[in-house]
C-alpha positions as CSV (number, residue, x, y, z in Angstrom):
1,M,24.2,-24.0,7.7
2,N,23.3,-21.4,5.0
3,P,21.8,-22.8,1.8
4,I,23.6,-21.8,-1.4
5,V,21.4,-20.2,-4.1
6,T,22.3,-21.3,-7.5
7,V,22.2,-19.0,-10.6
8,Q,19.3,-21.1,-11.9
9,D,17.2,-20.4,-8.8
10,A,17.9,-16.6,-9.2
11,V,16.9,-16.7,-12.9
12,T,13.7,-18.7,-12.4
13,A,12.6,-16.7,-9.3
14,F,11.1,-14.1,-11.7
15,A,9.7,-16.4,-14.4
16,D,6.5,-15.6,-16.3
17,F,4.4,-17.9,-14.2
18,M,5.1,-15.8,-11.2
19,E,3.3,-12.7,-12.7
20,P,-0.1,-11.7,-11.3
21,T,-3.1,-13.1,-13.1
22,A,-5.7,-11.0,-14.8
23,A,-8.1,-11.6,-11.8
24,E,-5.4,-10.4,-9.3
25,L,-4.8,-7.3,-11.4
26,D,-8.6,-6.6,-11.5
27,A,-8.7,-6.9,-7.7
28,I,-5.9,-4.4,-7.4
29,D,-7.8,-2.0,-9.7
30,R,-11.0,-2.4,-7.6
31,E,-9.0,-1.6,-4.4
32,M,-7.1,1.3,-5.9
33,P,-9.4,4.1,-4.6
34,A,-9.1,2.7,-1.1
35,I,-5.3,2.4,-1.5
36,E,-5.1,6.1,-2.7
37,A,-7.3,7.2,0.3
38,D,-4.9,5.4,2.7
39,I,-1.9,7.1,1.0
40,D,-3.7,10.5,1.5
41,L,-4.2,9.7,5.1
42,L,-0.6,8.8,5.6
43,D,0.5,12.0,3.8
44,A,-1.7,14.1,6.2
45,Q,-0.2,12.3,9.2
46,I,3.3,12.7,8.0
47,I,2.8,16.4,7.5
48,A,1.7,16.7,11.1
49,L,4.7,14.8,12.5
50,D,7.2,17.6,11.7
51,R,5.5,20.2,13.9
52,T,2.9,20.7,16.5
53,P,-0.4,19.9,14.7
54,T,-2.6,22.9,14.0
55,E,-6.3,23.0,13.7
56,L,-5.9,22.7,9.9
57,D,-3.7,19.6,10.3
58,T,-6.3,18.0,12.7
59,R,-9.1,18.7,10.2
60,R,-7.0,17.4,7.3
61,I,-6.3,14.1,9.2
62,R,-9.9,13.7,10.3
63,R,-11.1,14.3,6.7
64,A,-8.6,11.9,5.2
65,R,-9.4,9.2,7.8
66,S,-13.1,9.7,7.0
67,V,-12.5,9.3,3.3
68,A,-10.3,6.2,3.9
69,L,-12.9,4.6,6.0
70,A,-15.7,5.4,3.5
71,M,-13.6,3.8,0.7
72,R,-12.9,0.7,2.7
73,L,-16.6,0.5,3.5
74,A,-17.5,0.8,-0.2
75,L,-15.0,-1.8,-1.0
76,A,-16.3,-4.2,1.6
77,N,-19.8,-3.7,0.4
78,Q,-19.0,-4.6,-3.2
79,V,-19.8,-8.0,-4.4
80,A,-16.6,-9.6,-5.4
81,P,-16.6,-11.9,-8.4
82,L,-15.9,-15.6,-7.7
83,V,-12.3,-16.4,-8.3
84,P,-11.3,-20.0,-8.2
85,G,-9.1,-20.8,-5.2
86,V,-9.7,-17.5,-3.4
87,G,-11.8,-17.2,-0.3
88,A,-13.9,-19.9,1.3
């Protein structure tokens, strides 16, 4: 049996109370350097998919992986502010 979604459910699915809080947006801002480093790593890997990887591709991937790991390490070493209801 498939449930029927009413118009009211579709309208309230995107209500204001569903928006991220200021604390969640701050957490995203703190993680942004690591997210961008992961994107750079994916870009380097995608470039190497289309052809046989050259020495330059290998160095680019290795450098991007190193930067991504360094950003994740820096993020993990930061002291996160206490947010009620997050973590334990």
